[in-house]
C-alpha positions as CSV (number, residue, x, y, z in Angstrom):
1,M,1.0,46.1,-15.6
2,E,3.3,46.9,-18.5
3,D,3.0,49.6,-21.2
4,T,3.9,49.0,-24.9
5,N,7.6,49.6,-24.2
6,G,7.7,46.9,-21.5
7,K,8.0,49.4,-18.6
8,T,6.2,48.7,-15.4
9,V,3.3,51.1,-14.7
10,N,1.9,51.5,-11.2
11,E,-1.4,53.2,-10.9
12,T,-4.7,53.1,-9.0
13,I,-8.2,53.4,-10.4
14,T,-10.8,55.7,-8.8
15,A,-14.3,54.8,-8.1
16,E,-15.3,56.5,-11.4
17,G,-12.8,54.4,-13.3
18,S,-10.3,57.2,-14.0
19,A,-6.5,57.0,-13.3
20,S,-5.4,58.5,-10.0
21,S,-2.2,60.5,-9.7
22,E,-1.1,58.5,-6.6
23,V,1.2,55.6,-7.3
24,V,0.6,52.5,-5.3
25,K,3.3,49.9,-4.7
26,I,2.0,46.3,-4.4
27,D,3.5,44.3,-1.6
28,F,3.8,41.0,-3.2
29,G,4.8,39.3,0.1
30,N,1.5,40.3,1.7
31,L,-0.4,39.5,-1.5
32,K,1.1,36.0,-1.5
33,K,0.2,35.7,2.2
34,D,-3.3,36.8,1.6
35,L,-3.8,34.4,-1.3
36,G,-2.4,31.6,0.9
37,G,-4.8,32.5,3.6
38,F,-7.7,32.6,1.1
39,V,-6.8,29.1,-0.3
40,R,-6.4,27.7,3.2
41,G,-9.7,29.2,4.2
42,T,-11.4,27.7,1.2
43,V,-10.0,24.2,1.9
44,E,-11.1,24.6,5.5
45,E,-14.6,25.7,4.6
46,A,-14.9,22.9,2.0
47,I,-13.9,20.1,4.3
48,N,-16.0,21.4,7.2
49,G,-19.0,21.6,4.8
50,L,-18.4,17.9,3.8
51,L,-18.3,16.9,7.5
52,D,-21.6,18.7,8.2
53,A,-23.2,17.0,5.2
54,E,-21.9,13.6,6.4
55,A,-23.4,14.3,9.9
56,D,-26.7,15.2,8.3
57,Q,-26.7,12.0,6.4
58,I,-26.1,9.9,9.5
59,C,-28.8,11.8,11.5
60,N,-31.2,11.4,8.5
61,A,-32.1,15.1,8.9
62,K,-30.4,18.5,8.5
63,R,-29.3,20.5,11.5
64,Y,-32.3,22.0,13.4
65,E,-34.7,20.2,11.1
66,R,-37.7,18.6,12.8
67,S,-38.3,15.2,11.3
68,D,-39.9,12.0,12.3
69,E,-37.2,10.2,10.4
70,R,-34.4,11.7,12.5
71,S,-32.2,8.9,13.9
72,A,-29.7,11.0,15.9
73,H,-29.1,14.6,17.2
74,R,-26.2,17.0,17.0
75,N,-24.3,17.4,20.3
76,G,-21.8,20.1,19.5
77,H,-18.4,19.5,17.9
78,Y,-14.7,19.1,18.7
79,E,-11.8,20.8,16.9
80,R,-9.1,18.9,15.0
81,K,-6.2,20.1,13.1
82,L,-5.3,18.7,9.6
83,H,-2.1,19.4,7.7
84,T,-2.8,20.0,4.0
85,G,-0.9,21.3,1.0
86,A,-2.5,24.7,1.7
87,G,-1.3,24.7,5.3
88,E,-2.9,23.7,8.6
89,V,-6.6,24.0,8.8
90,K,-9.0,23.7,11.7
91,L,-11.8,21.3,11.4
92,K,-15.0,21.2,13.4
93,V,-15.9,17.5,13.7
94,P,-19.5,17.0,14.6
95,K,-20.4,15.1,17.8
96,L,-23.7,13.1,17.7
97,R,-26.1,11.8,20.3
98,G,-27.6,8.5,19.4
99,A,-25.1,7.5,16.8
100,S,-21.3,7.4,16.3
101,F,-19.7,9.7,13.8
102,E,-16.9,8.0,11.9
103,T,-16.0,10.2,9.0
104,Q,-14.3,9.1,5.8
105,I,-13.8,12.6,4.5
106,I,-10.5,13.3,6.1
107,E,-9.0,10.1,4.9
108,R,-10.2,10.6,1.4
109,Y,-8.6,14.1,1.3
110,R,-5.3,12.6,2.6
111,R,-5.4,9.9,0.0
112,R,-6.0,12.4,-2.8
113,E,-3.2,14.6,-1.7
114,S,-0.8,11.8,-1.2
115,S,-1.5,10.5,-4.7
116,V,-0.6,13.9,-6.1
117,E,2.7,13.9,-4.2
118,E,3.4,10.3,-5.4
119,S,2.8,11.3,-9.0
120,L,5.3,14.1,-8.7
121,V,7.9,11.8,-7.2
122,E,7.2,9.2,-9.9
123,M,7.7,11.7,-12.6
124,Y,11.0,12.8,-11.1
125,L,12.2,9.2,-10.6
126,A,11.1,8.2,-14.1
127,G,13.5,10.8,-15.6
128,V,11.0,13.5,-16.4
129,S,12.9,16.8,-16.4
130,V,12.2,19.3,-13.7
131,R,11.2,21.9,-16.4
132,R,8.7,19.4,-17.8
133,I,7.3,18.8,-14.3
134,E,6.8,22.5,-13.9
135,D,4.9,22.7,-17.2
136,I,2.7,19.7,-16.2
137,T,1.8,21.1,-12.7
138,E,1.0,24.4,-14.2
139,A,-1.4,22.8,-16.8
140,L,-3.1,20.7,-14.1
141,W,-3.2,23.0,-11.1
142,G,-2.6,26.4,-12.4
143,A,0.7,26.8,-10.5
144,R,4.3,25.9,-11.5
145,V,6.3,23.6,-9.2
146,S,9.8,25.1,-8.9
147,P,13.0,22.9,-9.0
148,S,13.6,23.6,-5.3
149,T,10.0,22.4,-4.6
150,V,10.6,19.1,-6.5
151,S,13.8,18.6,-4.5
152,D,12.1,19.5,-1.2
153,L,9.2,17.3,-2.0
154,N,11.5,14.4,-2.9
155,Q,13.3,14.8,0.5
156,K,10.0,15.2,2.4
157,I,8.6,12.0,0.8
158,Y,11.8,10.1,1.6
159,E,11.7,11.2,5.3
160,R,8.0,10.3,5.5
161,I,8.6,6.9,4.0
162,E,11.5,6.2,6.3
163,A,9.3,7.1,9.3
164,W,6.6,4.8,7.9
165,R,9.1,2.0,7.2
166,Q,10.4,2.1,10.8
167,R,7.1,2.6,12.6
168,P,6.3,0.3,15.6
169,L,4.3,-2.9,14.8
170,R,1.9,-5.0,16.8
171,S,3.4,-7.9,18.7
172,R,1.5,-10.5,16.7
173,Y,0.3,-11.0,13.2
174,V,-1.7,-14.1,12.3
175,Y,-0.6,-14.3,8.7
176,A,2.4,-12.8,6.9
177,F,2.9,-12.9,3.1
178,M,6.5,-12.3,1.8
179,D,8.0,-11.9,-1.6
180,G,10.7,-10.0,-3.5
181,L,11.0,-8.3,-6.8
182,W,14.0,-7.3,-8.9
183,L,14.7,-3.8,-10.1
184,K,17.7,-2.3,-11.9
185,R,20.0,0.4,-10.5
186,S,23.1,2.3,-11.5
187,W,26.3,1.5,-9.6
188,G,29.7,2.8,-10.5
189,G,28.6,3.6,-14.0
190,E,27.2,0.1,-14.6
191,M,23.7,-1.3,-14.3
192,E,23.1,-4.0,-11.7
193,N,20.1,-5.9,-10.2
194,V,18.8,-4.9,-6.8
195,S,16.0,-6.7,-4.9
196,V,13.2,-5.2,-2.9
197,L,11.8,-7.5,-0.2
198,V,8.3,-7.0,1.0
199,A,6.2,-8.4,3.9
200,I,2.5,-7.9,4.3
201,G,0.6,-9.0,7.4
202,V,-3.0,-9.7,8.5
203,N,-3.5,-8.8,12.2
204,E,-5.7,-10.4,14.8
205,H,-8.6,-8.2,13.8
206,G,-8.4,-9.3,10.1
207,F,-7.0,-6.1,8.6
208,R,-4.1,-6.1,6.1
209,E,-1.0,-4.0,6.7
210,V,2.4,-3.5,5.0
211,L,4.8,-4.7,7.6
212,G,8.2,-4.1,6.1
213,V,10.2,-3.2,3.0
214,V,14.0,-3.5,2.6
215,E,16.5,-3.3,-0.2
216,G,18.8,-6.3,-0.7
217,M,21.5,-7.3,-3.3
218,S,19.7,-10.6,-3.7
219,E,17.0,-12.8,-2.2
220,S,19.7,-14.5,-0.1
221,K,19.4,-15.7,3.5
222,D,21.3,-12.5,4.7
223,S,18.9,-10.2,2.8
224,W,15.8,-12.0,4.3
225,L,17.3,-11.9,7.8
226,E,17.7,-8.2,7.4
227,L,13.9,-7.9,6.8
228,L,12.9,-10.3,9.5
229,K,15.2,-8.7,12.1
230,N,13.8,-5.3,11.1
231,L,10.2,-6.6,11.8
232,Y,11.3,-8.1,15.2
233,S,13.1,-5.0,16.3
234,R,9.9,-2.9,15.6
235,G,7.8,-5.1,17.9
236,L,6.6,-8.0,15.8
237,E,7.3,-11.0,18.1
238,K,5.0,-13.7,16.6
239,I,3.7,-14.8,13.2
240,D,1.4,-17.8,13.1
241,L,1.8,-18.5,9.4
242,T,4.1,-17.2,6.7
243,V,3.2,-17.6,3.1
244,S,5.8,-17.4,0.3
245,D,7.3,-19.2,-2.7
246,K,10.2,-21.6,-2.0
247,S,12.8,-18.9,-1.7
248,K,15.8,-20.8,-0.2
249,G,17.0,-17.7,1.6
250,L,13.6,-17.0,3.3
251,V,13.0,-20.7,4.2
252,E,16.4,-20.8,5.9
253,A,16.1,-17.4,7.6
254,L,12.5,-17.7,9.0
255,P,13.2,-20.3,11.8
256,E,16.1,-18.2,13.1
257,I,13.9,-15.2,13.9
258,Y,10.4,-16.8,14.1
259,P,10.9,-20.4,15.0
260,A,7.3,-21.0,16.0
261,S,5.9,-19.7,12.6
262,K,4.5,-22.3,10.3
263,W,5.3,-22.0,6.6
264,Q,3.0,-22.4,3.7
265,R,4.5,-22.8,0.2
266,C,2.5,-20.8,-2.3
267,L,0.3,-23.3,-4.3
268,F,0.5,-21.3,-7.4
269,H,4.3,-21.4,-7.5
270,F,4.4,-25.0,-6.4
271,H,2.1,-26.1,-9.2
272,R,4.2,-24.1,-11.6
273,N,7.3,-25.8,-10.4
274,V,5.8,-29.2,-11.1
275,L,4.4,-28.2,-14.5
276,A,7.8,-26.9,-15.5
277,K,8.8,-30.6,-15.8
278,V,5.8,-31.5,-17.9
279,S,5.7,-31.4,-21.7
280,H,3.3,-28.9,-23.3
281,S,1.0,-31.7,-24.7
282,K,0.4,-33.1,-21.2
283,K,0.2,-29.8,-19.2
284,A,-3.6,-29.5,-19.1
285,T,-4.0,-33.0,-17.8
286,A,-1.3,-32.6,-15.2
287,A,-2.7,-29.3,-14.1
288,A,-6.1,-30.8,-13.5
289,M,-4.5,-33.6,-11.5
290,L,-2.7,-31.1,-9.3
291,K,-5.8,-29.1,-8.7
292,A,-7.6,-32.3,-7.4
293,I,-4.9,-32.7,-4.7
294,H,-5.8,-29.4,-2.9
295,A,-9.6,-29.9,-3.4
296,Q,-9.5,-32.5,-0.6
297,E,-11.0,-31.9,2.8
298,S,-7.9,-32.4,4.9
299,A,-4.1,-32.3,4.8
300,E,-4.0,-36.1,5.2
301,A,-6.5,-36.6,2.3
302,A,-4.5,-34.2,0.2
303,T,-1.2,-36.0,0.9
304,R,-2.8,-39.4,0.0
305,K,-4.1,-37.8,-3.2
306,A,-0.7,-36.4,-4.0
307,I,0.9,-39.9,-3.8
308,E,-1.8,-41.1,-6.3
309,V,-1.1,-38.2,-8.6
310,A,2.7,-38.8,-8.4
311,D,2.2,-42.4,-9.3
312,A,0.1,-41.4,-12.3
313,L,2.7,-38.9,-13.4
314,E,5.3,-41.6,-13.4
315,S,3.1,-43.8,-15.5
316,M,2.8,-40.9,-18.0
317,K,6.7,-40.9,-18.1
318,L,6.9,-37.7,-16.1
319,A,9.2,-38.9,-13.4
320,A,10.8,-35.5,-12.9
321,A,7.4,-33.8,-12.3
322,A,6.5,-36.6,-9.9
323,A,9.7,-36.1,-7.9
324,V,9.0,-32.4,-7.5
325,L,5.5,-33.2,-6.3
326,R,6.6,-35.8,-3.8
327,E,9.3,-33.6,-2.4
328,G,7.1,-30.5,-1.9
329,V,3.6,-31.7,-1.1
330,S,4.1,-31.6,2.7
331,E,5.1,-27.9,2.4
332,S,1.9,-27.1,0.4
333,V,-0.8,-28.4,2.9
334,T,0.1,-26.3,6.0
335,Y,-3.0,-24.0,5.4
336,Y,-5.3,-26.9,6.4
337,R,-4.4,-26.2,10.0
338,F,-6.3,-22.9,9.8
339,P,-10.0,-22.0,9.3
340,R,-11.6,-23.4,6.1
341,K,-12.9,-20.0,5.1
342,H,-9.4,-18.6,5.1
343,H,-7.9,-21.4,2.9
344,R,-8.3,-19.7,-0.4
345,S,-6.6,-16.5,0.8
346,I,-3.7,-18.1,2.7
347,R,-2.6,-21.0,0.4
348,T,-1.1,-18.7,-2.2
349,N,0.8,-15.5,-2.4
350,N,-1.6,-14.1,-5.0
351,M,-2.6,-11.1,-2.9
352,L,1.0,-9.9,-2.6
353,E,1.8,-10.9,-6.2
354,R,-0.9,-8.5,-7.5
355,I,0.7,-5.6,-5.6
356,M,4.1,-6.6,-6.9
357,K,2.8,-6.6,-10.4
358,E,1.5,-3.1,-10.0
359,I,5.0,-2.0,-8.6
360,R,6.7,-3.6,-11.6
361,R,4.3,-1.8,-14.0
362,R,5.1,1.5,-12.3
363,T,8.9,0.9,-12.2
364,R,9.2,-0.4,-15.8
365,V,9.0,3.1,-17.2
366,V,12.0,4.1,-15.1
367,G,14.2,1.4,-16.5
368,C,17.4,1.9,-14.3
369,F,17.2,3.7,-11.0
370,P,20.0,6.1,-10.2
371,D,20.5,4.3,-6.8
372,G,18.9,1.7,-4.5
373,K,17.4,4.5,-2.4
374,S,15.3,5.7,-5.3
375,A,14.1,2.1,-6.1
376,L,13.1,1.5,-2.5
377,M,11.4,4.9,-2.3
378,L,9.2,4.4,-5.3
379,A,8.3,0.8,-4.3
380,C,7.3,2.1,-0.8
381,A,5.3,5.0,-2.3
382,R,3.3,2.6,-4.3
383,L,2.7,0.2,-1.4
384,R,1.6,3.0,0.8
385,Y,-0.8,4.3,-1.9
386,V,-2.3,0.8,-2.5
387,A,-2.7,0.3,1.3
388,S,-4.4,3.6,1.9
389,K,-6.7,3.3,-1.1
390,S,-7.7,-0.4,-0.8
391,W,-7.1,-1.5,2.8
392,S,-9.1,1.0,4.8
393,D,-9.9,0.3,8.5
394,S,-13.5,-0.4,7.5
395,R,-12.6,-3.3,5.2
396,V,-11.9,-6.6,7.0
397,Y,-9.8,-9.0,4.8
398,L,-10.4,-12.1,6.9
399,D,-12.9,-12.9,9.7
400,M,-10.6,-13.7,12.7
401,K,-13.6,-14.8,14.8
402,L,-13.3,-18.1,12.9
403,L,-9.8,-18.6,14.1
404,A,-10.7,-17.9,17.8
405,E,-13.7,-20.3,17.5
406,E,-11.5,-23.0,16.0
407,N,-8.9,-22.6,18.8
408,E,-11.6,-22.9,21.4
409,E,-12.8,-26.1,19.9
410,K,-9.3,-27.6,19.9
411,S,-8.7,-26.7,23.5
412,A,-12.1,-28.0,24.7
């Protein structure tokens, strides 16, 4: 402690509360180590306590409790290590007899910790000063984050994201949704546009997964080829159906890497392309007519209906809109080849559009990124967060048994 003159005073207090004549030097290195061990032990104890409580809930009874309602019994535990912000902790994961123990506790902890890291990265990329980040972290968590910590965290996140971006993929994904968004970056003292291209897949078990993210100077064929080649090099050999808007670059690149993949033009974008040729006073009528096309029971019926609608648009003196409809209708009915209960999910790119909208909202505050790497990193950080928060392994997006049943019927 300090006296009134600002000088450091070292002293100990006896059991009676009086000052001792002996001077004790505090070893701050050991103190920091002890505090770190205390925090680590607290985290370890807390997570193990949650695991025990989760096991009790599954067993429908507490450990050693005799109960007629008990549905399972404890059968020891196995140890598992978990890396946390407080260091490596040892977890005792319960083993059960009569029931399976699939904990959500560890994943929830990881998501919470990754969201904190993402927030720090976002603050840094958004132009918040390092000093301000120190103040914010001290107010929130009672400890300041040093400039070197922010820099180290930034590098750690980038390395983690790169490892995630280049991870191996399954050999087949039934559906892939692809889109791009435009961000701004600084280059040679001037501001320019940079595109971030994203692919999201649905695997044969019905779960969603972010497949790939790359930076490109445009949504050109070369940029899309870079993404598709990246997917193929990481093990993705087959895509049954690709859903996107009519990006010329993607439409040209897709057959070169995945020639067997069918392509579905996003209905939302297709309808918007048609309505762009319709005057404001007639938009509501034309929109209802377009909706009726894809309410049909089959691709053949939808195509016949589209011809009727195109004829009607021409009679309304909307020849340009009719031309867009006639030209693109065949690209908009591919989804009919897949299970009916999948149609609403695979005929538009809306699922991916919602995520892209969230990325745009997050990146808008940044304005202009210092480089493409920063833009890519923040987009990936957001995608990873959304995937870990909303796309857990327990939430099936599409029932793939329907696809298997339909394939069996066709081969019979």
